[in-house]
C-alpha positions in Angstrom: 28.3 13.1 0.7 29.3 9.5 -1.3 31.3 12.2 -3.8 32.7 13.9 -1.0 34.2 10.6 0.9 34.9 9.1 -2.2 37.4 12.5 -3.1 38.7 12.2 0.3 39.7 8.5 -0.4 41.2 9.7 -3.9 43.5 12.6 -2.1 44.7 9.7 0.4 46.2 7.7 -1.8 47.6 9.7 -3.6 49.3 11.5 -0.6 49.9 8.3 -0.1 51.8 7.1 -2.9 53.6 10.1 -3.0 55.1 9.6 0.3 56.0 6.0 -0.8 57.6 6.9 -4.4 59.7 10.1 -2.1 60.9 6.8 0.3 61.9 4.5 -2.5 63.3 7.3 -4.4 65.6 7.8 -1.4 66.4 4.6 -0.9 67.7 4.3 -4.5 69.5 7.2 -4.0 71.5 5.9 -1.3 72.0 2.2 -2.5 73.1 3.5 -5.6 75.8 5.3 -3.4 76.6 2.2 -2.0 75.1 2.9 1.6 73.3 -0.2 2.3 72.7 0.6 5.7 71.2 4.1 4.7 69.1 2.5 2.4 68.2 0.0 4.6 66.8 2.2 7.3 64.4 3.8 4.9 63.5 0.7 3.5 62.4 -0.5 7.1 60.5 2.7 7.5 59.1 2.4 4.5 57.6 -1.1 5.5 56.7 0.1 8.5 54.5 2.7 7.0 53.2 0.7 3.8 53.4 -3.1 4.3 53.0 -5.5 1.9 54.0 -3.5 -0.9 56.8 -5.4 -3.6 58.3 -2.4 -4.2 59.2 -2.1 -1.6 60.3 -5.8 -0.1 62.2 -6.3 -3.2 64.2 -3.5 -2.5 64.6 -5.0 1.2 66.0 -8.2 -0.6 68.2 -6.4 -2.9 69.9 -4.4 -0.1 70.0 -7.4 2.3 71.7 -9.0 -0.3 74.6 -6.6 -0.6 75.2 -6.6 3.3 75.3 -9.7 3.5 78.0 -10.2 0.1 80.3 -8.2 2.2 79.6 -9.3 5.8 82.5 -11.3 7.1 82.9 -14.9 7.3 86.2 -16.2 8.5 84.3 -17.8 11.6 81.4 -20.3 11.5 79.8 -18.0 13.5 80.2 -15.4 11.1 79.3 -17.3 8.6 75.8 -18.7 10.4 75.4 -15.0 10.8 76.1 -14.4 7.0 73.4 -16.6 5.6 70.8 -15.3 8.4 70.6 -12.4 5.9 70.7 -14.0 2.9 67.8 -16.0 4.3 66.4 -12.6 5.3 66.9 -11.3 2.0 65.2 -14.8 0.6 62.2 -14.1 3.0 61.8 -10.3 1.6 61.5 -11.5 -2.1 59.6 -14.0 -1.4 57.0 -11.9 0.0 57.4 -9.6 -2.6 56.5 -12.2 -5.0 53.4 -12.9 -2.6 52.2 -9.0 -2.5 52.2 -8.8 -6.4 52.9 -12.2 -9.1 53.3 -9.7 -11.5 56.3 -7.9 -10.3 59.6 -8.7 -12.2 62.1 -7.2 -10.0 60.2 -9.3 -7.1 61.2 -12.9 -8.9 64.6 -11.5 -9.9 65.6 -10.6 -6.2 64.1 -13.8 -5.3 66.2 -15.6 -7.9 69.4 -13.4 -6.3 68.8 -14.2 -2.7 68.3 -17.6 -3.6 71.2 -18.1 -5.6 73.4 -16.5 -2.9 72.0 -19.4 -0.6 72.6 -22.3 -3.0 76.4 -20.7 -3.7 76.7 -20.6 0.2 74.9 -24.6 0.9 76.4 -25.8 -2.2 74.7 -25.7 -5.4 74.9 -29.7 -6.1 73.3 -30.6 -2.4 70.3 -27.9 -2.9 69.0 -28.7 -6.5 65.4 -27.8 -5.5 66.7 -24.1 -4.7 68.9 -24.3 -7.9 65.8 -25.2 -10.1 63.4 -22.4 -8.1 66.1 -19.8 -9.4 66.0 -20.6 -12.9 61.9 -20.8 -12.4 62.2 -17.1 -10.9 64.8 -16.1 -13.5 61.9 -17.4 -16.3 59.2 -15.6 -14.4 60.9 -12.7 -14.5 61.8 -12.5 -17.6 58.8 -13.3 -19.1 57.2 -10.0 -17.3 60.0 -8.0 -18.3 62.0 -8.8 -21.3 64.3 -6.5 -20.7 65.5 -7.6 -17.1 69.4 -7.7 -17.4 69.6 -8.4 -13.9 67.4 -11.8 -14.7 69.2 -12.9 -17.5 72.6 -12.1 -15.8 71.3 -14.5 -12.6 70.5 -17.3 -15.1 73.5 -17.2 -17.3 75.4 -17.4 -13.6 73.3 -20.7 -12.6 74.1 -22.1 -16.4 77.5 -21.6 -15.7 78.0 -22.8 -12.0 76.2 -26.1 -12.9 77.9 -26.6 -15.9 81.1 -27.3 -13.7 80.0 -30.6 -12.7 80.5 -33.1 -15.2 76.6 -34.1 -16.8 76.6 -37.7 -15.4 77.0 -36.2 -11.1 73.7 -33.6 -12.3 71.5 -36.0 -13.8 70.1 -37.8 -10.5 69.9 -34.7 -9.1 67.3 -33.3 -11.7 70.1 -30.4 -13.0 71.0 -31.8 -16.3 69.6 -28.4 -18.1 72.7 -26.5 -17.0 75.1 -26.0 -19.2 78.0 -23.7 -20.8 76.5 -22.8 -24.1 73.0 -21.5 -22.4 75.3 -19.6 -19.9 77.1 -18.0 -22.4 73.7 -17.0 -24.6 72.6 -15.0 -21.4 75.3 -13.4 -20.4 75.3 -11.6 -23.8 71.7 -11.0 -23.4 71.9 -9.2 -20.1 74.9 -6.8 -21.5 73.2 -6.2 -24.9 70.5 -5.0 -22.1 72.8 -3.5 -19.9 76.3 -2.9 -21.5 77.9 -1.0 -18.8 77.8 -3.4 -15.8 81.5 -4.8 -15.0 80.4 -8.2 -13.4 78.5 -9.0 -16.6 81.4 -8.7 -18.6 83.9 -10.2 -16.7 81.5 -13.7 -15.8 80.9 -13.7 -20.0 85.0 -13.4 -20.6 85.3 -16.1 -17.8 82.9 -18.1 -19.5 84.5 -17.5 -23.1 88.1 -18.6 -21.4 86.2 -22.2 -20.5 84.7 -22.8 -23.4 88.5 -21.9 -25.3 87.2 -18.8 -26.8 89.8 -16.5 -26.2 89.6 -13.8 -28.3 86.2 -13.1 -27.2 87.2 -12.9 -23.5 89.9 -10.8 -24.3 87.1 -8.1 -26.3 85.0 -8.6 -23.0 88.2 -7.9 -20.6 89.1 -4.9 -23.1 86.2 -3.2 -22.2 85.9 -3.3 -18.6 88.7 -0.8 -18.0 85.9 2.6 -19.4 83.4 1.0 -17.7 81.6 3.5 -15.1 81.9 1.9 -11.3 77.8 0.7 -11.1 78.7 -2.0 -7.6 80.5 -0.9 -4.9 82.8 -4.2 -6.0 83.7 -2.9 -9.2 87.2 -1.7 -8.7 88.0 -5.1 -6.9 85.8 -6.5 -10.3 88.3 -4.9 -12.7 91.1 -5.3 -11.1 90.7 -9.2 -11.6 89.9 -8.6 -14.9 93.3 -6.6 -15.6 95.1 -9.5 -14.2 92.7 -12.2 -16.3 93.9 -9.9 -19.6 97.6 -10.4 -19.0 97.2 -13.7 -18.3 95.7 -14.3 -21.9 97.8 -12.2 -23.6 100.5 -14.5 -22.6 98.6 -17.2 -24.6 
């Protein structure tokens, strides 16, 4: 009887795992086709069937962040609605971290959502969130040294902080942000994932700020040949082309 129960349990776990993996695969396919709503629908079903699953939760954070990125925000009402979705994304990622503290992607998307909230509220008014973003990126990288997104978000955090003079950041505990580290982390992200448009565009902008115009041109020149990996890539490529034209005149 004991062995029959063990065999039944093994079959149940295998079926459970197979069903969950199939739903995750479907959601990833829809997400990669920029169908955020379709991916969300599947993930919500997966979350209902398999609660507290970190792989489901961080994907929910990812898709909710993308949905918020494309919400209208012309009015205060629209802005408040957008912020609520970013907060929902953060909550999903936070639950993913708590469910599986060894999930690199859980920390990554908590950092992504936290970064969006910080940008929304004003980076220098929410220092504790910004510090958490850095900590989450570092945790994600320690768990997976090949996590390109975590390196990128860490680079973007440094870049954003370095826009403000050090004397204003020091009292907030944000003096650690600097342009050189932003460039270093952007470059690391690109070495791990060389075909992501946003990585190269943001590195080019960092080079421009550092008066490294030739290096910026090198990054911008690569962008037109890159595949479309994100729903915003068309507009990012157009921005890169305009930026390259401006640099050619220097």
